VMD Tcl script that draws the C-alpha trace (Angstrom):
set ca {
  {-36.17 -6.84 8.36}
  {-32.81 -5.16 7.24}
  {-29.60 -4.73 9.69}
  {-26.72 -1.84 9.84}
  {-23.73 -3.60 10.88}
  {-20.67 -1.77 11.52}
  {-17.10 -3.58 11.14}
  {-15.40 -3.22 13.91}
  {-11.74 -2.88 12.55}
  {-12.18 -0.29 9.95}
  {-15.47 1.15 10.80}
  {-17.30 0.52 7.83}
  {-21.28 -0.04 7.59}
  {-22.83 -2.83 5.74}
  {-26.11 -3.26 4.85}
  {-27.61 -6.70 5.62}
  {-30.79 -6.79 3.37}
  {-32.41 -9.80 4.05}
  {-35.50 -8.83 2.25}
  {-33.06 -9.09 -0.99}
  {-31.91 -12.23 0.30}
  {-31.42 -15.23 -1.65}
  {-30.57 -18.67 -0.92}
  {-26.79 -20.20 -1.65}
  {-28.66 -21.93 -4.92}
  {-29.90 -18.84 -6.02}
  {-26.00 -17.92 -6.09}
  {-25.17 -20.40 -8.75}
  {-24.08 -18.63 -11.93}
  {-21.11 -18.65 -14.17}
  {-18.90 -21.56 -12.92}
  {-15.74 -21.67 -14.29}
  {-15.04 -23.69 -17.37}
  {-11.62 -25.00 -18.54}
  {-12.80 -24.73 -22.59}
  {-9.42 -24.81 -25.19}
  {-9.07 -22.18 -27.71}
  {-5.35 -20.64 -28.54}
  {-2.10 -21.79 -26.68}
  {-1.72 -20.99 -23.09}
  {1.23 -19.29 -22.22}
  {1.06 -20.93 -18.38}
  {1.16 -24.79 -19.45}
  {3.79 -27.09 -19.46}
  {5.67 -27.42 -22.22}
  {5.08 -23.24 -22.99}
  {7.99 -21.38 -20.58}
  {9.37 -19.80 -23.92}
  {6.21 -17.93 -24.02}
  {6.59 -15.85 -20.97}
  {9.26 -13.85 -19.60}
  {12.05 -15.53 -18.07}
  {10.93 -17.27 -14.51}
  {11.89 -15.60 -11.46}
  {11.85 -18.46 -9.35}
  {10.49 -22.37 -9.48}
  {9.47 -25.52 -7.72}
  {10.92 -28.05 -9.74}
  {13.63 -31.35 -9.20}
  {17.04 -30.75 -8.55}
  {18.75 -30.71 -11.67}
  {16.04 -29.49 -14.34}
  {17.41 -26.07 -15.92}
  {15.35 -22.78 -15.89}
  {12.67 -21.79 -17.97}
  {11.75 -25.48 -19.11}
  {9.01 -28.18 -18.14}
  {9.22 -30.07 -15.08}
  {8.04 -27.16 -12.37}
  {5.55 -27.72 -9.88}
  {5.46 -23.84 -8.99}
  {6.67 -20.94 -11.46}
  {7.05 -17.48 -10.86}
  {7.12 -14.93 -13.89}
  {6.93 -11.07 -14.20}
  {3.49 -9.85 -15.56}
  {4.00 -9.32 -19.17}
  {1.98 -6.03 -18.86}
  {3.04 -4.73 -15.41}
  {1.13 -2.29 -13.46}
  {4.54 -0.79 -11.80}
  {8.31 -1.44 -13.15}
  {10.70 -2.95 -11.06}
  {13.58 -0.38 -12.71}
  {14.15 3.67 -11.81}
  {14.12 5.21 -8.89}
  {10.70 6.81 -6.86}
  {11.26 10.71 -7.62}
  {8.16 11.99 -5.70}
  {7.10 15.48 -6.83}
  {4.49 18.03 -5.87}
  {2.57 20.15 -7.93}
  {0.71 22.38 -5.23}
  {-1.73 19.83 -4.33}
  {-1.05 17.57 -6.23}
  {1.69 14.23 -5.70}
  {2.94 12.03 -7.90}
  {6.24 9.72 -8.41}
  {7.46 7.23 -10.87}
  {5.37 4.19 -11.27}
  {8.18 1.96 -9.42}
  {7.17 -1.81 -8.12}
  {6.90 -5.48 -8.81}
  {4.25 -7.20 -10.51}
  {4.96 -11.00 -10.77}
  {2.44 -13.80 -11.60}
  {2.53 -17.04 -9.47}
  {1.57 -19.88 -11.79}
  {-0.01 -22.12 -9.43}
  {0.04 -25.54 -11.54}
  {1.56 -26.66 -14.42}
  {-1.97 -28.54 -15.55}
  {-4.54 -25.93 -17.36}
  {-7.51 -28.14 -16.24}
  {-7.07 -27.76 -12.66}
  {-7.62 -24.69 -10.28}
  {-6.15 -24.00 -6.83}
  {-8.95 -26.20 -4.79}
  {-8.01 -29.10 -7.12}
  {-4.66 -29.28 -6.34}
  {-3.45 -31.49 -3.39}
  {-2.30 -29.90 -0.20}
  {1.41 -30.48 -0.72}
  {0.67 -28.52 -4.01}
  {-1.19 -25.93 -2.27}
  {1.62 -25.48 0.42}
  {4.13 -24.67 -2.47}
  {1.97 -22.05 -3.77}
  {1.51 -20.70 -0.15}
  {5.41 -21.04 0.49}
  {6.18 -19.52 -2.83}
  {4.23 -16.23 -1.69}
  {6.10 -16.44 1.65}
  {9.27 -16.57 -0.33}
  {8.52 -14.01 -2.96}
  {7.71 -11.25 -0.12}
  {11.01 -12.03 1.99}
  {13.22 -11.16 -1.26}
  {11.32 -8.27 -1.99}
  {11.57 -7.18 1.22}
  {15.42 -6.40 0.68}
  {14.39 -3.64 -1.70}
  {14.19 -1.13 0.57}
  {11.99 1.09 -2.12}
  {8.82 -1.47 -1.25}
  {6.68 -0.77 1.39}
  {4.20 -3.15 1.03}
  {3.40 -6.96 -1.18}
  {0.02 -7.31 -1.80}
  {-0.84 -10.83 -2.93}
  {-4.14 -11.60 -4.63}
  {-5.97 -14.18 -7.14}
  {-8.75 -13.26 -9.49}
  {-10.26 -16.60 -10.34}
  {-12.68 -16.38 -13.54}
  {-13.64 -13.71 -16.16}
  {-15.96 -11.95 -13.71}
  {-13.23 -11.61 -10.81}
  {-10.73 -9.90 -13.52}
  {-8.79 -13.11 -14.80}
  {-7.51 -12.62 -18.69}
  {-6.28 -15.83 -18.68}
  {-8.25 -19.17 -17.16}
  {-5.09 -21.12 -16.18}
  {-4.79 -21.05 -12.30}
  {-2.81 -18.61 -11.35}
  {-2.31 -15.70 -8.64}
  {-0.27 -12.23 -8.80}
  {1.86 -10.08 -6.43}
  {2.38 -6.35 -6.33}
  {5.00 -4.60 -4.34}
  {4.32 -0.92 -4.49}
  {6.28 2.04 -2.81}
  {3.27 2.95 -0.92}
  {0.73 1.05 1.86}
  {-3.04 1.05 0.17}
  {-5.41 2.69 1.27}
  {-7.61 -0.52 2.71}
  {-4.67 -1.57 4.25}
  {-4.21 1.70 6.40}
  {-7.40 1.26 7.14}
  {-7.34 -1.62 8.95}
  {-4.03 -0.95 10.45}
  {-5.26 2.37 11.62}
  {-8.15 0.80 12.99}
  {-6.35 -1.78 15.12}
  {-3.97 0.75 16.25}
  {-7.01 2.68 18.10}
  {-8.35 -0.71 19.53}
  {-5.00 -1.58 20.52}
  {-4.10 1.80 22.10}
  {-7.65 1.73 23.85}
  {-7.20 -1.83 25.06}
  {-3.95 -3.07 25.00}
  {-5.12 -5.90 22.88}
  {-4.99 -7.18 19.05}
  {-8.62 -6.75 17.64}
  {-8.35 -9.90 15.63}
  {-7.45 -11.86 18.44}
  {-10.49 -10.36 20.29}
  {-12.50 -10.86 17.37}
  {-10.76 -14.65 16.86}
  {-11.96 -15.64 20.47}
  {-15.28 -13.91 20.14}
  {-16.01 -16.15 17.24}
  {-15.24 -19.28 18.62}
  {-17.38 -18.84 21.65}
  {-20.07 -17.90 19.78}
  {-19.60 -20.82 16.91}
  {-22.34 -18.72 14.73}
  {-20.19 -17.74 11.69}
  {-17.38 -20.24 12.07}
  {-16.59 -22.26 8.50}
  {-14.14 -24.34 9.88}
  {-11.49 -24.59 12.62}
  {-8.07 -26.54 12.36}
  {-5.40 -26.61 15.56}
  {-3.68 -23.01 14.13}
  {-6.56 -21.57 12.25}
  {-9.96 -20.50 11.77}
  {-12.29 -19.64 8.56}
  {-15.34 -17.26 9.28}
  {-18.07 -15.32 8.03}
  {-17.22 -12.08 9.13}
  {-19.94 -10.06 11.44}
  {-20.24 -7.34 8.59}
  {-19.09 -8.69 5.35}
  {-19.09 -6.11 2.18}
  {-20.55 -9.68 -0.16}
  {-22.51 -12.81 0.45}
  {-20.57 -15.68 1.57}
  {-17.01 -13.58 1.84}
  {-15.01 -15.37 4.30}
  {-11.78 -15.07 6.12}
  {-9.20 -17.05 6.92}
  {-6.55 -16.16 10.15}
  {-3.94 -17.53 12.19}
  {-5.76 -18.30 15.57}
  {-2.33 -17.54 17.09}
  {-0.69 -13.93 16.63}
  {1.27 -13.14 13.84}
  {1.33 -9.79 11.95}
  {3.58 -11.15 8.79}
  {2.33 -13.79 7.18}
  {5.90 -14.61 5.73}
  {7.32 -14.85 9.15}
  {5.72 -18.35 10.42}
  {7.27 -21.43 10.99}
  {7.11 -23.76 7.59}
  {4.71 -26.10 9.31}
  {2.19 -23.62 9.68}
  {1.82 -23.09 5.86}
  {1.17 -26.97 5.24}
  {-1.91 -26.27 7.80}
  {-3.04 -23.35 5.83}
  {-3.11 -25.43 2.69}
  {-5.37 -27.70 4.08}
  {-7.62 -24.61 5.64}
  {-7.66 -23.14 2.03}
  {-8.12 -26.35 0.14}
  {-11.45 -27.52 2.12}
  {-12.59 -23.87 2.55}
  {-12.29 -23.46 -1.16}
  {-14.16 -26.72 -1.91}
  {-16.91 -25.72 0.53}
  {-17.19 -22.73 -1.25}
  {-17.40 -24.93 -4.79}
  {-20.21 -27.02 -3.09}
  {-22.23 -24.56 -2.11}
  {-22.61 -22.03 -4.62}
  {-21.31 -24.15 -7.96}
  {-17.82 -23.24 -8.64}
  {-18.15 -19.17 -8.76}
  {-15.76 -17.04 -10.11}
  {-13.62 -15.37 -6.69}
  {-11.00 -12.94 -5.64}
  {-8.88 -13.55 -2.94}
  {-6.15 -11.23 -1.02}
  {-3.61 -11.46 1.45}
  {-3.26 -8.23 4.06}
  {-0.39 -8.60 5.88}
  {1.83 -5.78 7.59}
  {3.81 -3.76 5.70}
  {7.40 -5.42 4.88}
  {9.64 -2.65 6.31}
  {9.04 -2.70 9.89}
  {9.04 -5.25 12.72}
  {6.73 -7.30 14.58}
  {3.23 -5.22 14.98}
  {1.11 -6.42 18.40}
  {-2.04 -4.52 17.64}
  {-2.17 -6.14 13.86}
  {-3.42 -9.72 12.34}
  {-2.62 -11.18 8.73}
  {-5.34 -12.68 7.09}
  {-6.83 -13.85 4.05}
  {-10.13 -12.38 2.31}
  {-12.07 -14.75 0.05}
  {-14.74 -12.80 -1.92}
  {-17.17 -15.03 -4.46}
  {-18.28 -12.77 -7.28}
  {-21.96 -12.84 -6.96}
  {-23.17 -9.18 -7.02}
  {-21.86 -6.13 -8.85}
  {-21.13 -2.71 -6.66}
  {-23.45 -0.18 -7.96}
  {-24.18 3.67 -7.88}
  {-25.54 3.69 -3.95}
  {-22.04 1.75 -2.74}
  {-19.98 3.85 -4.81}
  {-21.56 7.04 -3.57}
  {-21.77 6.36 -0.07}
  {-19.55 4.03 0.88}
  {-21.66 1.40 2.10}
  {-22.40 -2.09 0.54}
  {-25.46 -4.11 0.60}
  {-25.47 -7.75 1.04}
  {-28.56 -9.83 1.19}
  {-27.14 -12.97 2.77}
  {-26.50 -12.77 6.55}
  {-23.30 -14.26 7.66}
  {-24.80 -16.26 9.73}
  {-26.82 -18.16 7.05}
  {-23.53 -18.60 4.85}
  {-21.26 -19.61 7.56}
  {-24.23 -22.65 8.12}
  {-24.44 -23.54 4.42}
  {-20.44 -23.74 4.48}
  {-20.28 -25.64 7.56}
  {-22.70 -28.03 6.25}
  {-21.53 -28.56 2.78}
  {-20.32 -32.28 2.18}
  {-16.86 -32.65 1.25}
  {-15.43 -35.69 -0.74}
}
mol new
graphics top color blue
foreach p $ca { graphics top sphere $p radius 0.5 }
foreach p [lrange $ca 0 end-1] q [lrange $ca 1 end] { graphics top cylinder $p $q radius 0.2 }
display resetview
């Protein structure tokens, strides 16, 4: 029988519809194939085909905007928001608006066109994660910006327009609605119980064990209790950190290990699916939040949002998270 499950953080309900369920093999559809065709502006040697770089990891002595880099950050050529200008908020009756000010950057994760994030070494993935941190810390200095969202669209079905492995960063002058829902939900829980709801959930998941994908010394990867999508996977630090960018260096290396293994298990079980990931952290203008916990959400692109979801705000998920976690735990890693 189907179940209705309530997300304890934002109060969102989802329908776990086991009657519509499929086994993991049934989800194997579009895998990411590295074709050729055309000149890729993100490839090694094509640095002049992008806007001038903002930063890069490359050996000392090599010049900017040339080859020899490991990770490279450039402005998005078609930005959603513009870095120059002032916000100039205005009101027209019931309508509010402001200038489209923000930052939109592309993090090119590797010079190699044939490698995906999961194919990189732990050291290379760590450099990507440290780049996320460094760009966030830099943009934090700009008082116009209140939030930095880091996300990855992997595969055309997930919204990627270029197949070369990359992620993106958008800094906004307002806090996104989805993040506000998490902040408000976690604040309500803290006001009631004096504890971080994420910390409580991490402990509960460790005690239960049913939805754990993997554990390390400092991180847990889980299938959340009320997932919106099949094989939705979260990675959270086991110790409380409200801001992703405020951790010690060694924790990014361990996060790289966990992220690589998690993506590897998803690829093994689902056949290298398209996916999105989103890094939810605390707003950048403000100190430590005792009630909020940063986390990474990975969503394989296996289903489509249709009329019921758009009209109701409910999500229908045909794969119970307990089954998804069991399959991911059982994946054999090379």
